C-alpha positions as CSV (number, residue, x, y, z in Angstrom):
1,X,0.0,0.0,0.0
2,X,1.0,3.6,-0.5
3,X,3.3,5.2,2.1
4,X,2.2,8.7,1.3
5,X,0.2,10.2,4.2
6,X,-3.1,11.6,2.8
7,X,-4.8,14.7,4.1
8,X,-7.4,13.9,6.8
9,X,-11.0,13.7,5.8
10,X,-13.3,14.1,8.9
11,X,-16.4,12.0,9.1
12,X,-18.8,14.9,9.4
13,X,-17.6,16.7,6.3
14,X,-19.3,18.0,3.2
15,X,-17.8,18.3,-0.3
16,X,-18.3,19.5,-3.8
17,X,-17.3,18.1,-7.2
18,X,-14.3,19.9,-8.7
19,X,-15.7,21.1,-12.1
20,X,-13.7,23.5,-14.3
21,X,-16.7,25.8,-14.5
22,X,-16.5,26.2,-10.7
23,X,-12.8,26.6,-10.4
24,X,-12.9,30.4,-9.9
25,X,-15.7,30.3,-7.4
26,X,-14.0,27.5,-5.5
27,X,-10.7,29.3,-5.5
28,X,-12.1,32.5,-4.0
29,X,-14.6,30.8,-1.7
30,X,-14.3,31.7,2.0
31,X,-13.0,29.0,4.3
32,X,-15.8,26.7,5.5
33,X,-17.9,26.7,2.3
34,X,-16.7,23.1,1.6
35,X,-14.6,20.6,3.5
36,X,-13.3,18.6,0.6
37,X,-13.4,18.4,-3.2
38,X,-13.8,15.4,-5.5
39,X,-12.5,15.1,-9.0
40,X,-12.2,12.4,-11.8
41,X,-8.5,11.8,-12.2
42,X,-9.0,11.2,-15.9
43,X,-10.0,14.8,-16.3
44,X,-7.1,16.3,-14.3
45,X,-4.0,14.1,-14.8
46,X,-1.5,16.0,-16.8
47,X,-3.5,19.3,-16.8
48,X,-1.3,22.4,-16.7
49,X,-1.8,26.1,-17.1
50,X,-4.5,28.0,-15.1
51,X,-6.5,24.9,-14.3
52,X,-3.4,22.9,-13.2
53,X,-2.4,25.8,-10.9
54,X,-5.9,25.9,-9.5
55,X,-5.8,22.2,-8.8
56,X,-2.5,22.5,-6.9
57,X,-3.8,25.4,-4.8
58,X,-7.1,23.7,-4.0
59,X,-5.7,20.3,-3.1
60,X,-3.2,22.1,-0.8
61,X,-6.1,23.9,0.9
62,X,-8.6,21.0,1.4
63,X,-8.5,17.3,1.0
64,X,-9.1,16.0,-2.6
65,X,-10.9,12.7,-3.2
66,X,-10.9,11.0,-6.6
67,X,-13.8,9.3,-8.3
68,X,-12.8,7.4,-11.5
69,X,-14.8,7.1,-14.7
70,X,-13.0,4.6,-16.9
71,X,-11.6,1.6,-15.1
72,X,-14.5,-0.5,-16.3
73,X,-14.3,-2.9,-13.3
74,X,-17.0,-5.1,-14.8
75,X,-15.4,-5.3,-18.3
76,X,-13.5,-8.1,-19.9
77,X,-10.6,-6.2,-21.5
78,X,-7.5,-6.2,-19.3
79,X,-7.2,-3.3,-16.9
80,X,-5.1,-0.4,-18.1
81,X,-2.1,-0.8,-15.8
82,X,-0.3,2.2,-17.3
83,X,-3.2,4.4,-16.6
84,X,-3.5,3.0,-13.0
85,X,0.2,3.7,-12.4
86,X,-0.5,7.3,-13.5
87,X,-3.5,7.4,-11.1
88,X,-1.3,6.3,-8.3
89,X,1.2,9.1,-8.9
90,X,-1.7,11.6,-9.0
91,X,-3.2,10.3,-5.8
92,X,0.2,10.4,-4.1
93,X,1.0,13.9,-5.3
94,X,-2.3,15.3,-4.0
95,X,-2.4,13.2,-0.8
96,X,-5.7,11.8,-1.8
97,X,-7.4,9.9,1.1
98,X,-10.1,8.1,-1.0
99,X,-10.2,6.7,-4.5
100,X,-13.4,5.2,-5.8
101,X,-14.8,3.7,-9.0
102,X,-18.2,2.6,-10.3
103,X,-19.4,-1.0,-9.9
104,X,-20.2,-1.2,-13.6
105,X,-18.5,-1.5,-16.9
106,X,-17.9,1.1,-19.6
107,X,-15.8,-0.5,-22.3
108,X,-16.0,-3.3,-24.9
109,X,-13.3,-3.0,-27.6
110,X,-13.4,0.7,-26.9
111,X,-15.0,3.2,-24.5
112,X,-18.8,3.1,-24.5
113,X,-19.2,6.4,-22.6
114,X,-21.9,5.0,-20.4
115,X,-21.9,3.1,-17.1
116,X,-23.6,-0.3,-17.8
117,X,-24.8,-2.8,-15.2
118,X,-22.9,-6.0,-14.5
119,X,-24.9,-9.3,-14.4
120,X,-25.7,-10.1,-10.8
121,X,-24.1,-13.6,-10.7
122,X,-21.5,-15.5,-8.7
123,X,-19.3,-15.7,-11.7
124,X,-19.4,-11.9,-12.1
125,X,-18.6,-11.5,-8.4
126,X,-15.4,-13.4,-8.7
127,X,-14.5,-11.6,-12.0
128,X,-15.1,-8.1,-10.7
129,X,-13.5,-8.8,-7.3
130,X,-10.3,-10.0,-9.0
131,X,-10.1,-6.8,-11.0
132,X,-10.7,-4.7,-8.0
133,X,-7.9,-6.5,-6.1
134,X,-5.6,-6.0,-9.1
135,X,-6.4,-2.3,-9.2
136,X,-5.8,-1.9,-5.5
137,X,-2.4,-3.6,-5.8
138,X,-1.4,-1.1,-8.5
139,X,-2.6,2.1,-6.9
140,X,-1.3,1.0,-3.5
141,X,-4.5,1.7,-1.5
142,X,-8.0,0.4,-1.0
143,X,-10.7,1.3,-3.6
144,X,-14.3,2.2,-2.8
145,X,-16.7,0.9,-5.4
146,X,-20.0,2.8,-6.0
147,X,-23.4,1.2,-6.2
148,X,-24.6,2.2,-9.7
149,X,-28.0,3.2,-11.0
150,X,-29.5,0.9,-13.7
151,X,-32.8,0.7,-15.6
152,X,-32.7,-2.9,-16.7
153,X,-30.8,-5.7,-15.1
154,X,-28.0,-7.2,-17.2
155,X,-29.1,-10.6,-18.7
156,X,-28.1,-13.7,-16.9
157,X,-27.2,-16.9,-18.8
158,X,-29.5,-19.9,-18.3
159,X,-26.9,-21.9,-16.5
160,X,-26.2,-19.1,-14.0
161,X,-28.0,-18.2,-10.8
162,X,-29.0,-14.6,-10.5
163,X,-28.4,-12.7,-7.3
164,X,-30.3,-9.7,-5.9
165,X,-28.5,-6.3,-6.3
166,X,-27.8,-6.1,-2.6
167,X,-26.4,-9.7,-2.4
168,X,-24.2,-9.0,-5.4
169,X,-22.8,-5.8,-3.9
170,X,-22.1,-7.4,-0.6
171,X,-20.5,-10.4,-2.2
172,X,-18.1,-8.1,-4.2
173,X,-17.2,-6.1,-1.2
174,X,-16.3,-9.3,0.8
175,X,-14.5,-11.1,-2.1
176,X,-12.4,-8.0,-3.1
177,X,-12.0,-6.8,0.5
178,X,-12.7,-3.3,-0.7
179,X,-14.8,-0.3,0.5
180,X,-18.1,1.1,-0.6
181,X,-19.0,4.5,-1.9
182,X,-22.7,4.7,-1.0
183,X,-24.6,6.7,-3.6
184,X,-27.9,7.5,-1.7
185,X,-29.5,8.9,-4.8
186,X,-28.8,5.7,-6.8
187,X,-30.3,3.6,-4.0
188,X,-33.5,5.8,-4.2
189,X,-33.6,5.7,-8.0
190,X,-33.1,1.9,-8.2
191,X,-35.6,1.3,-5.4
192,X,-38.3,3.1,-7.4
193,X,-37.4,1.7,-10.8
194,X,-36.7,-1.9,-9.6
195,X,-39.5,-2.0,-7.0
196,X,-37.6,-2.6,-3.8
197,X,-37.5,-1.0,-0.4
198,X,-34.7,1.5,-0.1
199,X,-34.6,1.3,3.7
200,X,-34.2,-2.5,3.6
201,X,-31.4,-2.1,1.1
202,X,-29.6,0.3,3.4
203,X,-30.1,-2.0,6.3
204,X,-28.4,-4.9,4.5
205,X,-25.2,-2.9,3.8
206,X,-22.0,-3.5,5.9
207,X,-21.6,-0.2,7.8
208,X,-17.8,-0.8,8.3
209,X,-17.1,-0.7,4.6
210,X,-18.8,2.6,3.8
211,X,-16.0,5.0,3.1
212,X,-18.1,8.0,2.0
213,X,-21.4,9.0,0.5
214,X,-22.7,10.6,-2.7
215,X,-26.0,12.6,-2.8
216,X,-27.4,14.0,-6.0
217,X,-30.4,15.1,-7.9
218,X,-32.4,13.1,-10.4
219,X,-35.2,13.5,-13.0
220,X,-38.8,12.4,-12.4
221,X,-39.8,10.8,-15.7
222,X,-42.8,9.3,-13.9
223,X,-44.0,8.2,-10.5
224,X,-42.4,4.8,-11.1
225,X,-39.4,5.9,-13.3
226,X,-36.6,8.0,-12.0
227,X,-33.5,9.0,-14.1
228,X,-30.1,9.5,-12.4
229,X,-28.9,12.8,-14.0
230,X,-26.8,14.7,-11.4
231,X,-28.3,17.7,-13.1
232,X,-30.9,19.0,-10.6
233,X,-31.3,19.8,-7.0
234,X,-31.5,16.9,-4.5
235,X,-35.1,15.8,-4.0
236,X,-36.7,15.7,-0.5
237,X,-37.1,11.9,-0.6
238,X,-33.3,11.6,-1.2
239,X,-32.5,14.0,1.6
240,X,-34.7,11.8,3.9
241,X,-32.8,8.7,2.8
242,X,-29.5,10.4,3.5
243,X,-30.7,11.2,7.0
244,X,-31.6,7.6,7.4
245,X,-28.1,6.5,6.2
246,X,-26.6,8.7,8.9
247,X,-28.8,7.1,11.6
248,X,-27.8,3.7,10.4
249,X,-24.1,4.1,9.7
250,X,-23.0,7.2,11.5
251,X,-21.5,10.4,10.0
252,X,-19.7,9.8,6.7
253,X,-18.0,12.4,4.4
254,X,-20.7,13.3,2.0
255,X,-20.2,14.7,-1.6
256,X,-22.9,16.7,-3.4
257,X,-22.7,15.7,-7.0
258,X,-23.7,18.2,-9.7
259,X,-22.4,17.4,-13.2
260,X,-24.3,19.7,-15.4
261,X,-27.0,22.5,-15.3
262,X,-24.7,24.0,-12.8
263,X,-26.6,26.6,-10.7
264,X,-24.9,29.7,-9.2
265,X,-22.2,28.7,-6.7
266,X,-24.3,30.0,-3.8
267,X,-27.0,27.5,-4.5
268,X,-24.6,24.6,-4.3
269,X,-23.3,26.0,-1.0
270,X,-27.0,26.1,0.1
271,X,-27.4,22.4,-0.7
272,X,-24.2,21.7,1.2
273,X,-25.9,23.5,4.1
274,X,-28.6,20.8,4.0
275,X,-25.9,18.1,4.2
276,X,-24.4,19.9,7.2
277,X,-27.8,20.3,8.9
278,X,-28.5,16.6,8.5
279,X,-25.1,15.7,9.9
280,X,-25.7,18.2,12.8
281,X,-29.1,16.6,13.5
282,X,-27.5,13.2,13.6
283,X,-24.8,14.4,16.0
284,X,-27.5,16.0,18.3
285,X,-29.5,12.8,18.3
286,X,-26.4,10.9,19.3
287,X,-25.8,13.4,22.1
288,X,-29.3,13.0,23.6
289,X,-29.4,10.5,26.5
290,X,-31.8,7.6,25.9
291,X,-35.0,7.4,27.9
292,X,-33.9,4.2,29.6
293,X,-30.6,5.8,30.5
294,X,-32.4,8.6,32.4
295,X,-34.7,6.2,34.2
């Protein structure tokens, strides 16, 4: 594992995605607007000039976490070891405390520019877990994999036994001995689209493996169809699920994702205020003595 000491990332911290359109606002923001930033290393490795200077300044000021886009952990093409070596140098340079990727695949004889679901089977568990272990060995640190949104389950061959989504995720985490990036919006979207109980899904996750949390907005196509867009404010139902996650798992670093339709910076800070309020409520609840303790 890496011997570079990362910047600390407190459990009760709230972060924003590092987007180039936000660089000026982030650079001039007063201390306390955000506790950490997240970037896709693919979009920043080798970047110089004004943006490179801004990245250096921001990563020296607050912790930087990395969320990858292109490893294709569920794919069949060999992992790009040269790229992973570059990622390791990037993580070390910026003292990154957390590196995550999607539990999906995005390549098949070329990049598909979409995150596609992996078949929920035992065979896929062993395949993906082996690739995660390989990636962890190369980058020299644990990886957190993110539960992905999907709209139709990947087909399963007749000779294979299909698993539930939650059983598949838990099996991958155990087999790979990796961490989980819990995307609360994806849980909500999948629960609606795939007709399962979001609270039951959360209850079945291993708390000790949850490294940090994503929260984001989605598009309401219909009452029974939600589309994960990261292009809108967070919905009330997702805020409620985030609060439930804190009650179940405790405070975790939480990243507000907004990838397009970027609002004014002040609106993003306002949503971060909601994250902080929910973390504060959780902390207050923990501080209250139980009724049986007072008796």
